[in-house]
N, C-alpha and C positions, 0 to 999 in steps of 0.2 A: 532504708534498706541499703546495706553496704555490700555490693556485689563485686566480686573479683574477676568477673568475666571480661575478656577483652572486647572493646567496642571499636569497630572499624566503620567510620562514617565517610571515608574517602571513596567516592564512587569510582574513581579512576583505578583503584587497586582491587576492587571486588571482582572476583572471577565468576561470571554468571554462566549457566549452561546455555546451550544453543536454543533450548525451548524458551528460555526467558527472553532472549533476543528476538525470536520470532513473535512472541506475545507482545513485546513492547512495540515492535514494528507494525503489528496488526492494529494496535491502538492508535499509533501515529498516522497510519494510512486512513483510518476511519476519521480522524480529525481533519486531515487534508481534504477528504471527500466532503465532509460536512461544510467546510469553508468554501470549497470550490463550486459547490452545487449552485450557488447564487449566480455566479458568472456564467456557468454552463446553461442555466435556465434562461438567462437574459439573451445569450447568443441564440438559443433555440427559438425563443419568442421572436427575436429580430429577424432570423432567417425565414420564419414561417409567415411573418406579417405581410411582406410584400417582396416583389422582385428586387427592388432597390435595397431592402433590408438584407436580402440574401447576398447580394453583391457586396454590401458593406461588411458582412461577416466574412465573406471570402477574402476581401482585402485585409481584414484584420489577421486572418490565418496565413497570409503571405509573409508576415513578419517573422523572422527566425526566432525572436524571443518568445513570441506567442506560441510558435510551434514547440519550443522547448518546454514552456509552461504546460502546454497541453499534453506533451509526452510525460511530464512529471505527474500530472493529475491522472492520466490514464494508467500510468505505471502503478500509482497508489491503488487505483481501482483493481487492476489485475492482481496485485499482491493481496489485497483485502479479499478478493474473490477466492484465490487459491487457499489462503489461510482459513477462510470461512468454511470452505469445503472440508478442510482437514478437521475443523471443529465439529462439523456435522457427522463426519465419519467416526470421530471419537465419541460423539453423543450416542451413536449406534453400538458402542461397546468395542470398537476395533481400534487398536493402537493406544490403549490407555496405560500400558506398562511403561517402565522407565526407558528401557532400550528401544521399544517400538515408538515411544514418544519422541526420542532423539532422532530416530530414523525418519519419522514423519516430519519433524521440524527441518531436517536437512533436505528432505524432498520438497518441502514448501519453498525453501530458498533456491534450490536448483531449478524447479519448474518455473518459479516466478522470474528468475534471471533470464531463462530462455525466452519466455513470453515477452518480457520487457525489451530484450534485444530485438526480437522479431517485430514488436510494436514500433521501435525506433526506425527500423528499416522501412516499415510501411508508411510512417509519417514523413520521412525524408526520402 
């Protein structure tokens, strides 16, 4: 097959719509949550096992790097939650059009950003 169509495989020059960026970020946040769940479950188990385990987890959370990582994981959780709610609303038939889809994607970004900033204030 001899096609004359232009082929652009340079990902840096492809212009994606805002809906594509929110979809990609939703998938990435899901992967982050999948990877982080092991550490979070370990900390939960340690904190509930004994009083010394609880103090050990508290000492771990006193480290600024651990606070930053926790903020990142919880930020992924908030973004994933907001984007997931958008998908549930779209499954109900609301916001499936092109323009309403763009507005919904923009709303996900704005709402997530506000919640993530508030989360950072709460953690620190």
